[in-house]
N, C-alpha and C positions, 0 to 999 in steps of 0.2 A: 564432530563435536558431540553428536547424539551419546546419551549416556554418560558423558563426562561432566566436568565442572569448568567454569570461567567465573573469576571474582568470588568464588565460594557459593555459587547459585548452580544447582541441578541444570544441566542444559535441556533437560526434556521438560522442564516446566514452562510456564508461558514468559516471555520477554515483555510483553505488554498485557495489560488485564484492567479493562475498564468496568464498572458498576455503578449502573444508573447516572452515567456521567452526562453533565450538561453545562452549557454557557448560555448565559442571557445576557445581551446587551440592550441599551434603551430602545432600539427598534423592535427586540423581541428576543426570541431564542435562536441561537445561531447552531447549536447542537442541543438534543435533549434526550433522555432516557436511554442511553447508548450503553449496551453491557456485551461485553465481547471479550476474547483474548486472541493473541497471536503466539503460538509456540516458539520459542527460541530457535535460531538457526534458519529460519524462512526469510525468503524473499518476498514480501507482501505488498500488492499494489493496492493503493488507497485510491478509489474511483468515485467521481461525482462530478455534477456540473458545477459551474461558477456559483458560490454562495451557499452550497450544499453543507460545509461545515468542515471541509479537508483541513484548511490552513488553521483553524480554530483547534481541532483534534491534535495536530502536529504540534502546535504551538503549547499546548497544555501537556503533550508528552515531553518536550524539551524546557518545560518550566518556565515558558516565555508568557504564558497566559494562565491565569488562576480559574480553575473549575467554579462554577456557581452551585452546581449541584453533583453528588455523586463523588466517586474517588477513580483515581487512574494510578496504577502501579507499574513500576518498572522493574522487571527481575526481582519482583516481592517487595521493593521499595516504593513508598509513595513518591511520586515524581518529582515532588517540590522539595526534597530531601539532597543533600549532597552527595549522599551515597549514590542515588539515580543519576545526578549530573555527571558525576565522574566514569559513568560508564556509557553515557549518551554523546552524540555528535549530531550537530543541526546543520544542514546544508540549504539555505534559503534560497528561493528564486531571485532575489536580488542581490545576492553574494556580498554581505557587507565585509569590507576589507579596508583598511586604513590606506586610502588611496596615494599618500605621501611615502609610504614605506616601500623599500625595495622588497623584491620575492626573499631574498636572504632573510631580510629582518622580519617578515611574516612568519618565516619557518623557525627563526629563532624564537619569536613570541610564542609559538606553538610548544616549542621544546622547554621554555622556561615555565609555562602554565600547565603542562600535563606531565605528572610523573612518568607515565608509561609511553612516551613519545616514542615513534619510531622514525629517525632522521632519515634512514637508508630509504624507507618505503615512501615518504614524502618526496624527497628528491627525485626517486624513480619515475613519479608521477609527473613532475616538473620537466624533466629529461625527455620523457616520451613524448610531449609537446614541444621540443626545441624551443622552451621559454627561459630567456636569459636571467639568470639568478641576480643579476646587477640592476635589471630593469625596476623601474617604478611602477605600481599597480596602475596609476593613472594613464601610462603609456601602453599598456597591454590591451589586446584586443578582446572581445566578449569570449570567446572560446579560450584564449589563454587566461584570463580572471578565473572564469569556470574552473580551469585545471588547477590553478593555484588554491582555490576554496576548496576543491575536492582534496587535495594534498593536504591541507590543514585539518580538514574534518577525519579522514583517514590515518593520517599520522598521529593522531590521537590514540588509535588502536581501540574505537569504541566497541561495546557489546552490541550496542543499538545505534544504527546510523539511519537518521532520519533526512528524508530527501523531498524538499518542497518545490516540485518542479523545476529543479536546478538548470536544466539544459531546455527549458521551452524556448528560448531565444537564439538557439543555436541552429546551424546548418545543418542538414541531415548527416553529412559526412562526420563532423565533429562529435555530434550527439552519440552517432554510433559508436566512435572511438572511445569517448569518454564512459558511455554505458559498458563496453565491454571491458575496460579498465576497472571499474568498479565492481562489475559481476565477478571477474577474475579473483578481485583482492578479497572480497567477503566470502567467495567459495573457499579461499585458501585458509581463511581465518575464523570461519565459522559464525561470522557477523551476522545478527539479526538485522534486516533492513526494512524500512516502512517507507515507500516512496509513491508519491503522487504524481499523476501524468493525466494531460488531456488525451494523450495518443493512446487510445485503446490498444492498439496493435502493437505498442511498445510494451505496455503492462502484459498482454497475451505473450510475448516472445520472453521476456525476462522474468516474469513472477510465478511462483508455485503457490502462492496463497493470495487471496483477495479480501478486502472489505471495501464494500461498496454503499455509500451513503446519498440521500437525497432528502432535501428540504429538512436537512437536520436530523434526520433518523437514519437508521442502520437498514439496509435493505438485504444485503447478502454478506456473509463472512464464512471463511473456510477454505480449505483446500480446492483448487481450481478443477482437479480432476473429479473430484468427489461431487462439486456443486454442478458440472456439466453431466455427471452419470445420473444425477436425480431427475434431469429433464429431458423432453423428446420433443423434436418439431416435428409436428403433425400436419397431413395434407389431407383433405376429404371433400366430399360432396355434400352440401346443406341440405340436398333433397333426400338423401339416404334417409329411411325410415329409421327413427331413434337417435338422430343426431344429435339434437338439443341434450338428451339424456346421457348419452355416451360422453361428450364433452363434459358436461356437469359433474361426472365421475371423478374428474382430475381437477387440480387447481390451475386456472388458464392466467398464464402470466402476460400473453399477448397474443392477439388475434387480429387477422386482416381478411378481408372478404374481397373477391374478384368474381362477379357473375355467382355462378353456384358453388365457387371452390372457395373453401376456408383453408387457411394456413395458420397455425397456432403454435405457440411455445408452451408446453404443459409441465408441470410439476406432478410427476405420475403418482397416483394412488392406488395402481392396481394396472392389470394387462391393459393395453390398447387393442382397440378391434382390429382383426385382420384385414379388413378392406381399408384402412388408413395407410397411406404411404408415411413411413417414420423415417427420420434421419437424426443424426446427433448434432445438436446445436454447436456452433463455435464459442468459445468464451466470450468474443466481442458483442457476438449476437446476444448472447445470453445478459451480459452487463447492461446492453441498451434496453433489453426487454424490462429489465427491473427498473432502470431509471424512468423509462416511460410509463410505467404503470405503479405510481407510488401507493395506490389502493390494494396492490396485491401483498398477501402476507410475506414477511421477511423469512429468510431461511438462513440458518447457521448450522454447519456441520458440527459432530460431537465435540471437535478439538477445539473450536471456536467460541464454545458456550462457557460464559464466565462461571467459576466457581466448580467446574466439572473437568474431571480427569479421563473422561469416556474419549476414546478414539475410535475411529471406524467410518462406515459409511454414512453418507448424509441422511439427515433425518427427513 
């Protein structure tokens, strides 16, 4: 889809753009001062601990929660407009479905409510799980209900598919099957995906874009490869002359010490000393480093910076 259009919107533009976005509840800010963008056509992992603001962000993108501050746009339209809603599907963790409806009735509802409904695609997802079309929702297993909910979300043929940990309660085999189904479908149709998951390995395997939040604030955003390329895992000896000064030349995200040996994940600001052992950190290690170090400065690659059309290496 790169370079083309969907729904009259250039596919190279952002699918999601937040500017100073925030949400305050009585207990305090759930999300605060978040500015970022997710380009169209990416599979973006939304990562953060419980209470970080992930569900709040997704709820605002799906127009289920109203922002207290800032703005959120979906394919150029305010997320609260009908134009944005027509292009968005939201699959929640609790998978709200009318429990007395049959599977056929659920699909009929999707067909009547969505002008661009793809009945064949929805039925294919149901058949792949051997789910009876005549069965009522309240008689289905958790995995079968998730498959029906996925069929409803994908049958709409959305430009933006939001997945709020919909497979968290499934066994690994069913989760893998459904993840593969979703990945194949979105790849074939150029759909943008925003997906949250507690399983960092799952995010690393499926996603090519990341948004990491902690304590309601943005920590990382951008292409997975570019974020990794901006960092190095280093190992050295604390007793080496100049150790403190050499480490201080870089932005230290995480550091651990064992005896005289230190290991750190750093955001490089120049060359590293030749006597340091260096490796490339994995995506999971990088995400955990930022989540455990909320005081370290956030990093956004150029494509993730709100209001910018710059693309390229991480800043």
